[in-house]
C-alpha positions as a Markdown table, in Angstrom:
| # | Residue | x | y | z |
|---|---|---|---|---|
| 1 | Unk | 127.5 | 120.0 | 109.2 |
| 2 | Unk | 127.0 | 118.1 | 105.9 |
| 3 | Unk | 124.7 | 115.6 | 107.5 |
| 4 | Unk | 122.7 | 118.4 | 109.1 |
| 5 | Unk | 122.3 | 120.2 | 105.8 |
| 6 | Unk | 121.3 | 117.1 | 104.0 |
| 7 | Unk | 118.7 | 116.2 | 106.6 |
| 8 | Unk | 117.3 | 119.8 | 106.5 |
| 9 | Unk | 117.0 | 119.6 | 102.7 |
| 10 | Unk | 115.2 | 116.2 | 103.0 |
| 11 | Unk | 112.7 | 117.3 | 105.6 |
| 12 | Unk | 112.0 | 120.6 | 103.9 |
| 13 | Unk | 111.2 | 118.8 | 100.6 |
| 14 | Unk | 109.0 | 116.3 | 102.4 |
| 15 | Unk | 107.0 | 119.0 | 104.4 |
| 16 | Unk | 106.6 | 121.0 | 101.2 |
| 17 | Unk | 104.7 | 118.2 | 99.5 |
| 18 | Unk | 107.2 | 118.2 | 96.6 |
| 19 | Unk | 108.4 | 114.6 | 97.0 |
| 20 | Unk | 106.3 | 113.2 | 94.1 |
| 21 | Unk | 107.5 | 116.1 | 91.8 |
| 22 | Unk | 111.1 | 115.5 | 92.9 |
| 23 | Unk | 110.7 | 111.8 | 92.3 |
| 24 | Unk | 109.9 | 112.5 | 88.7 |
| 25 | Unk | 113.1 | 114.6 | 88.4 |
| 26 | Unk | 115.6 | 112.6 | 90.4 |
| 27 | Unk | 114.5 | 108.9 | 90.7 |
| 28 | Unk | 115.9 | 106.2 | 88.5 |
| 29 | Unk | 114.0 | 104.2 | 85.9 |
| 30 | Unk | 113.6 | 101.2 | 88.2 |
| 31 | Unk | 114.0 | 100.4 | 91.9 |
| 32 | Unk | 114.5 | 97.0 | 93.5 |
| 33 | Unk | 113.0 | 97.0 | 97.0 |
| 34 | Unk | 114.5 | 94.7 | 99.6 |
| 35 | Unk | 112.6 | 93.3 | 102.5 |
| 36 | Unk | 113.3 | 90.5 | 105.0 |
| 37 | Unk | 110.7 | 89.8 | 107.6 |
| 38 | Unk | 107.3 | 91.5 | 107.5 |
| 39 | Unk | 106.5 | 91.6 | 111.2 |
| 40 | Unk | 103.0 | 91.7 | 112.8 |
| 41 | Unk | 104.6 | 92.7 | 116.1 |
| 42 | Unk | 107.5 | 94.8 | 115.1 |
| 43 | Unk | 108.5 | 95.7 | 118.6 |
| 44 | Unk | 108.6 | 92.2 | 120.0 |
| 45 | Unk | 111.0 | 91.3 | 117.2 |
| 46 | Unk | 113.2 | 94.2 | 118.3 |
| 47 | Unk | 112.3 | 96.1 | 115.1 |
| 48 | Unk | 114.6 | 93.9 | 113.0 |
| 49 | Unk | 112.4 | 93.6 | 110.0 |
| 50 | Unk | 109.6 | 95.7 | 108.4 |
| 51 | Unk | 106.4 | 96.5 | 110.2 |
| 52 | Unk | 103.1 | 95.7 | 108.4 |
| 53 | Unk | 102.2 | 99.4 | 108.4 |
| 54 | Unk | 105.4 | 100.4 | 106.6 |
| 55 | Unk | 105.1 | 97.5 | 104.2 |
| 56 | Unk | 101.6 | 98.5 | 103.2 |
| 57 | Unk | 102.5 | 102.2 | 103.0 |
| 58 | Unk | 105.4 | 101.4 | 100.7 |
| 59 | Unk | 103.2 | 99.5 | 98.2 |
| 60 | Unk | 100.4 | 102.2 | 98.4 |
| 61 | Unk | 102.9 | 105.0 | 97.9 |
| 62 | Unk | 104.5 | 103.4 | 94.9 |
| 63 | Unk | 101.1 | 103.2 | 93.2 |
| 64 | Unk | 100.1 | 106.8 | 94.1 |
| 65 | Unk | 103.2 | 108.4 | 92.7 |
| 66 | Unk | 103.3 | 106.4 | 89.5 |
| 67 | Unk | 105.7 | 103.5 | 90.0 |
| 68 | Unk | 104.4 | 100.3 | 88.3 |
| 69 | Unk | 105.1 | 97.2 | 90.5 |
| 70 | Unk | 106.2 | 94.4 | 88.1 |
| 71 | Unk | 108.1 | 91.1 | 88.2 |
| 72 | Unk | 111.9 | 91.1 | 87.8 |
| 73 | Unk | 111.7 | 89.6 | 84.3 |
| 74 | Unk | 109.1 | 92.2 | 83.2 |
| 75 | Unk | 111.2 | 95.0 | 84.6 |
| 76 | Unk | 114.3 | 93.9 | 82.6 |
| 77 | Unk | 112.2 | 93.6 | 79.5 |
| 78 | Unk | 110.6 | 97.0 | 79.9 |
| 79 | Unk | 114.0 | 98.7 | 80.6 |
| 80 | Unk | 115.3 | 97.3 | 77.3 |
| 81 | Unk | 112.3 | 97.9 | 75.2 |
| 82 | Unk | 110.8 | 101.1 | 76.6 |
| 83 | Unk | 113.0 | 104.2 | 76.7 |
| 84 | Unk | 110.1 | 106.3 | 78.0 |
| 85 | Unk | 109.6 | 107.9 | 81.4 |
| 86 | Unk | 107.8 | 105.0 | 83.1 |
| 87 | Unk | 109.3 | 103.8 | 86.3 |
| 88 | Unk | 109.2 | 100.3 | 87.6 |
| 89 | Unk | 109.4 | 98.8 | 91.1 |
| 90 | Unk | 110.4 | 95.2 | 91.9 |
| 91 | Unk | 109.6 | 93.7 | 95.3 |
| 92 | Unk | 112.1 | 91.3 | 96.7 |
| 93 | Unk | 112.3 | 89.3 | 100.0 |
| 94 | Unk | 115.5 | 87.7 | 101.3 |
| 95 | Unk | 115.9 | 84.4 | 103.2 |
| 96 | Unk | 112.4 | 82.8 | 102.9 |
| 97 | Unk | 110.7 | 83.9 | 106.1 |
| 98 | Unk | 107.4 | 82.3 | 107.0 |
| 99 | Unk | 105.8 | 85.7 | 107.6 |
| 100 | Unk | 106.4 | 86.5 | 103.9 |
| 101 | Unk | 103.7 | 83.9 | 103.2 |
| 102 | Unk | 101.4 | 84.5 | 106.2 |
| 103 | Unk | 101.6 | 88.3 | 106.5 |
| 104 | Unk | 103.0 | 89.8 | 103.3 |
| 105 | Unk | 101.3 | 87.6 | 100.7 |
| 106 | Unk | 97.7 | 88.8 | 101.4 |
| 107 | Unk | 98.9 | 92.4 | 101.1 |
| 108 | Unk | 100.7 | 91.7 | 97.9 |
| 109 | Unk | 97.6 | 90.0 | 96.5 |
| 110 | Unk | 95.4 | 93.0 | 97.3 |
| 111 | Unk | 97.9 | 95.2 | 95.4 |
| 112 | Unk | 98.4 | 92.6 | 92.6 |
| 113 | Unk | 102.1 | 93.1 | 93.2 |
| 114 | Unk | 104.5 | 90.4 | 91.8 |
| 115 | Unk | 107.5 | 89.6 | 94.0 |
| 116 | Unk | 110.8 | 87.7 | 94.1 |
| 117 | Unk | 111.9 | 85.6 | 97.1 |
| 118 | Unk | 115.6 | 84.6 | 97.4 |
| 119 | Unk | 116.0 | 81.4 | 99.4 |
| 120 | Unk | 119.1 | 79.7 | 100.9 |
| 121 | Unk | 119.1 | 75.9 | 101.0 |
| 122 | Unk | 119.9 | 75.9 | 104.8 |
| 123 | Unk | 116.7 | 77.8 | 105.7 |
| 124 | Unk | 114.5 | 75.0 | 104.2 |
| 125 | Unk | 116.7 | 72.1 | 105.5 |
| 126 | Unk | 116.9 | 73.8 | 109.0 |
| 127 | Unk | 120.7 | 73.7 | 108.9 |
| 128 | Unk | 121.3 | 77.4 | 108.4 |
| 129 | Unk | 123.6 | 79.0 | 111.0 |
| 130 | Unk | 121.1 | 81.9 | 111.4 |
| 131 | Unk | 123.2 | 83.8 | 113.9 |
| 132 | Unk | 121.1 | 86.9 | 113.5 |
| 133 | Unk | 118.0 | 85.0 | 114.8 |
| 134 | Unk | 120.1 | 83.6 | 117.7 |
| 135 | Unk | 121.3 | 87.1 | 118.7 |
| 136 | Unk | 117.8 | 88.5 | 118.5 |
| 137 | Unk | 116.5 | 85.8 | 120.8 |
| 138 | Unk | 119.5 | 86.3 | 123.1 |
| 139 | Unk | 118.6 | 90.0 | 123.6 |
| 140 | Unk | 114.8 | 89.3 | 123.7 |
| 141 | Unk | 115.1 | 86.9 | 126.7 |
| 142 | Unk | 117.9 | 88.5 | 128.6 |
| 143 | Unk | 118.2 | 91.7 | 130.6 |
| 144 | Unk | 122.0 | 91.2 | 130.7 |
| 145 | Unk | 123.7 | 89.8 | 127.6 |
| 146 | Unk | 127.4 | 88.7 | 127.5 |
| 147 | Unk | 129.1 | 88.2 | 124.2 |
| 148 | Unk | 132.2 | 86.3 | 125.1 |
| 149 | Unk | 133.8 | 86.7 | 121.7 |
| 150 | Unk | 133.5 | 90.5 | 122.0 |
| 151 | Unk | 134.5 | 90.6 | 125.6 |
| 152 | Unk | 131.4 | 92.7 | 126.2 |
| 153 | Unk | 128.4 | 92.6 | 128.6 |
| 154 | Unk | 125.3 | 94.5 | 127.8 |
| 155 | Unk | 122.9 | 95.7 | 130.5 |
| 156 | Unk | 119.6 | 95.8 | 128.6 |
| 157 | Unk | 116.4 | 95.6 | 130.7 |
| 158 | Unk | 114.8 | 98.3 | 128.5 |
| 159 | Unk | 113.6 | 97.9 | 125.0 |
| 160 | Unk | 115.9 | 100.6 | 123.5 |
| 161 | Unk | 118.9 | 99.1 | 125.3 |
| 162 | Unk | 118.1 | 95.7 | 123.7 |
| 163 | Unk | 117.8 | 97.2 | 120.3 |
| 164 | Unk | 121.0 | 99.2 | 120.8 |
| 165 | Unk | 123.0 | 96.2 | 122.1 |
| 166 | Unk | 121.7 | 93.9 | 119.3 |
| 167 | Unk | 122.7 | 96.4 | 116.6 |
| 168 | Unk | 126.2 | 96.8 | 118.1 |
| 169 | Unk | 126.8 | 93.0 | 118.0 |
| 170 | Unk | 125.4 | 92.8 | 114.4 |
| 171 | Unk | 127.7 | 95.6 | 113.3 |
| 172 | Unk | 130.7 | 93.8 | 114.9 |
| 173 | Unk | 129.9 | 90.7 | 112.9 |
| 174 | Unk | 129.5 | 92.7 | 109.7 |
| 175 | Unk | 133.1 | 93.9 | 110.1 |
| 176 | Unk | 134.3 | 90.3 | 109.8 |
| 177 | Unk | 131.8 | 87.5 | 108.9 |
| 178 | Unk | 134.1 | 84.8 | 110.4 |
| 179 | Unk | 133.1 | 86.2 | 113.8 |
| 180 | Unk | 129.6 | 84.6 | 113.5 |
| 181 | Unk | 131.2 | 81.2 | 114.1 |
| 182 | Unk | 132.4 | 82.5 | 117.5 |
| 183 | Unk | 128.9 | 82.9 | 118.8 |
| 184 | Unk | 128.2 | 79.2 | 119.0 |
| 185 | Unk | 129.3 | 78.8 | 122.7 |
| 186 | Unk | 127.2 | 81.9 | 123.7 |
| 187 | Unk | 124.1 | 80.4 | 122.1 |
| 188 | Unk | 124.7 | 77.0 | 123.7 |
| 189 | Unk | 125.2 | 78.6 | 127.1 |
| 190 | Unk | 121.9 | 80.5 | 126.7 |
| 191 | Unk | 120.0 | 77.3 | 125.6 |
| 192 | Unk | 119.3 | 78.8 | 122.1 |
| 193 | Unk | 118.8 | 76.4 | 119.2 |
| 194 | Unk | 119.4 | 77.8 | 115.8 |
| 195 | Unk | 117.7 | 74.8 | 114.3 |
| 196 | Unk | 114.5 | 75.5 | 116.4 |
| 197 | Unk | 114.6 | 79.2 | 115.3 |
| 198 | Unk | 114.9 | 78.1 | 111.7 |
| 199 | Unk | 111.8 | 75.9 | 112.1 |
| 200 | Unk | 109.9 | 78.8 | 113.7 |
| 201 | Unk | 110.8 | 81.5 | 111.3 |
| 202 | Unk | 111.5 | 80.0 | 107.8 |
| 203 | Unk | 109.3 | 78.4 | 105.3 |
| 204 | Unk | 109.7 | 74.6 | 104.9 |
| 205 | Unk | 110.0 | 72.8 | 101.6 |
| 206 | Unk | 106.3 | 72.1 | 101.2 |
| 207 | Unk | 105.4 | 75.7 | 101.9 |
| 208 | Unk | 107.9 | 77.0 | 99.3 |
| 209 | Unk | 106.7 | 74.5 | 96.7 |
| 210 | Unk | 103.2 | 75.8 | 97.2 |
| 211 | Unk | 104.3 | 79.4 | 97.1 |
| 212 | Unk | 106.3 | 78.9 | 93.9 |
| 213 | Unk | 103.1 | 78.1 | 92.1 |
| 214 | Unk | 101.5 | 81.4 | 93.0 |
| 215 | Unk | 101.0 | 83.6 | 90.0 |
| 216 | Unk | 102.7 | 86.6 | 91.7 |
| 217 | Unk | 105.7 | 84.7 | 93.0 |
| 218 | Unk | 109.2 | 84.0 | 91.6 |
| 219 | Unk | 111.9 | 82.2 | 93.5 |
| 220 | Unk | 115.6 | 83.1 | 93.3 |
| 221 | Unk | 118.9 | 81.6 | 94.7 |
| 222 | Unk | 120.6 | 82.8 | 97.9 |
| 223 | Unk | 123.5 | 80.2 | 98.4 |
| 224 | Unk | 123.4 | 77.0 | 100.4 |
| 225 | Unk | 124.5 | 78.3 | 103.8 |
| 226 | Unk | 124.1 | 82.1 | 103.5 |
| 227 | Unk | 127.9 | 82.5 | 103.5 |
| 228 | Unk | 129.7 | 85.8 | 102.7 |
| 229 | Unk | 131.0 | 84.6 | 99.4 |
| 230 | Unk | 134.1 | 86.8 | 99.4 |
| 231 | Unk | 135.3 | 85.0 | 102.4 |
| 232 | Unk | 135.4 | 81.7 | 100.5 |
| 233 | Unk | 137.8 | 80.3 | 97.9 |
| 234 | Unk | 136.6 | 80.3 | 94.4 |
| 235 | Unk | 135.5 | 76.6 | 94.2 |
| 236 | Unk | 133.6 | 76.9 | 97.5 |
| 237 | Unk | 131.9 | 80.1 | 96.4 |
| 238 | Unk | 130.9 | 78.6 | 93.1 |
| 239 | Unk | 129.5 | 75.5 | 94.9 |
| 240 | Unk | 127.5 | 77.7 | 97.3 |
| 241 | Unk | 125.8 | 79.3 | 94.4 |
| 242 | Unk | 125.4 | 76.4 | 91.9 |
| 243 | Unk | 124.3 | 73.8 | 94.5 |
| 244 | Unk | 121.7 | 76.1 | 95.8 |
| 245 | Unk | 120.3 | 76.7 | 92.3 |
| 246 | Unk | 120.3 | 73.0 | 91.6 |
| 247 | Unk | 118.5 | 72.2 | 94.9 |
| 248 | Unk | 115.8 | 74.8 | 94.3 |
| 249 | Unk | 115.2 | 73.8 | 90.7 |
| 250 | Unk | 114.9 | 70.1 | 91.7 |
| 251 | Unk | 112.6 | 71.0 | 94.6 |
| 252 | Unk | 110.3 | 73.4 | 92.7 |
| 253 | Unk | 110.6 | 71.9 | 89.2 |
| 254 | Unk | 111.0 | 75.5 | 87.9 |
| 255 | Unk | 114.0 | 77.4 | 86.5 |
| 256 | Unk | 115.9 | 79.6 | 89.0 |
| 257 | Unk | 117.3 | 82.5 | 87.0 |
| 258 | Unk | 118.0 | 85.2 | 89.6 |
| 259 | Unk | 120.3 | 85.4 | 92.6 |
| 260 | Unk | 121.0 | 87.6 | 95.7 |
| 261 | Unk | 124.4 | 87.8 | 97.4 |
| 262 | Unk | 124.1 | 87.1 | 101.1 |
| 263 | Unk | 124.9 | 90.3 | 103.1 |
| 264 | Unk | 125.4 | 91.9 | 99.7 |
| 265 | Unk | 127.8 | 94.7 | 100.7 |
| 266 | Unk | 131.3 | 95.4 | 99.3 |
| 267 | Unk | 132.8 | 93.1 | 102.0 |
| 268 | Unk | 130.7 | 90.2 | 101.0 |
| 269 | Unk | 130.7 | 90.3 | 97.2 |
| 270 | Unk | 132.5 | 91.8 | 94.3 |
| 271 | Unk | 133.7 | 91.3 | 90.7 |
| 272 | Unk | 134.6 | 87.6 | 91.3 |
| 273 | Unk | 131.2 | 86.8 | 92.6 |
| 274 | Unk | 129.5 | 88.7 | 89.7 |
| 275 | Unk | 131.6 | 86.6 | 87.3 |
| 276 | Unk | 130.6 | 83.4 | 89.1 |
| 277 | Unk | 126.9 | 84.3 | 89.0 |
| 278 | Unk | 127.1 | 84.9 | 85.2 |
| 279 | Unk | 129.1 | 81.7 | 84.7 |
| 280 | Unk | 126.7 | 79.6 | 86.6 |
| 281 | Unk | 123.8 | 80.8 | 84.4 |
| 282 | Unk | 121.9 | 83.4 | 86.5 |
| 283 | Unk | 120.4 | 86.3 | 84.6 |
| 284 | Unk | 120.8 | 88.8 | 87.4 |
| 285 | Unk | 122.4 | 89.2 | 90.9 |
| 286 | Unk | 121.3 | 91.8 | 93.4 |
| 287 | Unk | 123.4 | 93.3 | 96.2 |
| 288 | Unk | 122.4 | 95.3 | 99.3 |
| 289 | Unk | 124.2 | 98.4 | 98.1 |
| 290 | Unk | 121.7 | 101.3 | 98.2 |
| 291 | Unk | 120.6 | 102.8 | 94.9 |
| 292 | Unk | 118.2 | 102.6 | 92.0 |
| 293 | Unk | 118.6 | 101.3 | 88.4 |
| 294 | Unk | 119.2 | 104.1 | 85.9 |
| 295 | Unk | 118.7 | 102.2 | 82.6 |
| 296 | Unk | 119.1 | 98.9 | 80.8 |
| 297 | Unk | 122.9 | 99.2 | 80.7 |
| 298 | Unk | 123.2 | 98.8 | 84.4 |
| 299 | Unk | 125.4 | 95.9 | 85.5 |
| 300 | Unk | 122.9 | 93.1 | 85.9 |
| 301 | Unk | 125.2 | 91.1 | 88.2 |
| 302 | Unk | 125.7 | 94.0 | 90.7 |
| 303 | Unk | 122.3 | 95.5 | 91.0 |
| 304 | Unk | 121.6 | 97.9 | 93.9 |
| 305 | Unk | 118.5 | 97.8 | 96.0 |
| 306 | Unk | 116.5 | 100.0 | 98.2 |
| 307 | Unk | 116.2 | 98.5 | 101.7 |
| 308 | Unk | 113.0 | 99.0 | 103.7 |
| 309 | Unk | 112.7 | 98.3 | 107.4 |
| 310 | Unk | 114.9 | 98.1 | 110.5 |
| 311 | Unk | 114.8 | 100.0 | 113.8 |
| 312 | Unk | 115.1 | 103.5 | 112.3 |
| 313 | Unk | 113.0 | 103.4 | 109.1 |
| 314 | Unk | 109.9 | 105.5 | 108.7 |
| 315 | Unk | 107.4 | 106.2 | 105.9 |
| 316 | Unk | 109.1 | 109.6 | 105.4 |
| 317 | Unk | 112.5 | 108.1 | 105.1 |
| 318 | Unk | 111.2 | 105.5 | 102.6 |
| 319 | Unk | 109.6 | 108.2 | 100.4 |
| 320 | Unk | 112.8 | 110.3 | 100.5 |
| 321 | Unk | 114.9 | 107.3 | 99.5 |
| 322 | Unk | 112.6 | 106.4 | 96.6 |
| 323 | Unk | 112.3 | 110.0 | 95.4 |
| 324 | Unk | 116.1 | 110.3 | 94.7 |
| 325 | Unk | 116.3 | 113.4 | 97.0 |
| 326 | Unk | 119.0 | 111.9 | 99.1 |
| 327 | Unk | 121.2 | 111.2 | 96.0 |
| 328 | Unk | 120.5 | 114.7 | 94.8 |
| 329 | Unk | 121.4 | 116.2 | 98.1 |
| 330 | Unk | 124.6 | 114.2 | 98.3 |
| 331 | Unk | 125.5 | 115.4 | 94.8 |
| 332 | Unk | 124.8 | 119.0 | 95.7 |
| 333 | Unk | 127.0 | 118.7 | 98.8 |
| 334 | Unk | 129.8 | 117.1 | 96.7 |
| 335 | Unk | 129.6 | 119.9 | 94.2 |
| 336 | Unk | 129.6 | 122.5 | 97.0 |
| 337 | Unk | 132.7 | 120.9 | 98.5 |
| 338 | Unk | 134.4 | 120.8 | 95.1 |
| 339 | Unk | 133.7 | 124.4 | 94.4 |
| 340 | Unk | 134.9 | 125.4 | 97.9 |
| 341 | Unk | 138.1 | 123.5 | 97.4 |
| 342 | Unk | 138.7 | 125.1 | 94.0 |
| 343 | Unk | 138.2 | 128.6 | 95.5 |
| 344 | Unk | 140.7 | 127.8 | 98.3 |
| 345 | Unk | 143.3 | 126.6 | 95.8 |
């Protein structure tokens, strides 16, 4: 019932044309947008990233409704110095995908949009255990997929079955990140090489060096191995973060001041990881927790982001997330529930 009411409110607001107005009322002072792959053929990649159409729409819409797209450092400076009504958007990319350079960069250049790219060491050295790429390849090439560690077999000759099966396995891994290690035998049996997928999908060292010199680009840390930091002991978690920063700074000959927690949810990072990020010398650390930044007093080592992409995202849903309507609807439902409970008591 609550979900139906919330969706009704959202779609009514969008159809009425009030989203820009509601954005001025409900949206935060800043929003950090999170992208991964920007895919030319979204369907062939099982809709795992962001389509070019949605990426272009997001940048155009931000400009149209008055969000200023700025660099991370500029955003922090403006939030501190300017208490006014201006709103700022920061574009971020996780993992260092090659299509960020080939596909996204020309669009960013046309929009004069600065961006931050968070890069794990293993992506560049081709040692990353990129299980998500392996799973996607498994479902792309197979009409029947067996995940031995789950004890499940997926019959998936149709596109929607492949997407559904892939998302179920990904959800299973997100429940316990140690499970990713259990996929090695499945990949080996299917002849899938994670190293070869890393080579195909991620930037190499030379490409990142060149990109880091672009006037719109900033590079941030993302650990050595893309590990869920909360699953590691403290010395290992610190090394994942500090060694990645050292590697990137030596490779690029530039300071690396910002960090993104791999996976970024409550199961993957928390207060300990925030303390480590600050101790190591980062200025900010971003999560994947959904939300916007309200003011300069927000915790800079647990910053929320607005994710864009995936199999179910649309231009309408993006606009609604950015407008703050969802948060307002959730607040109204919470107040309604509180009032009802008070009356019942």
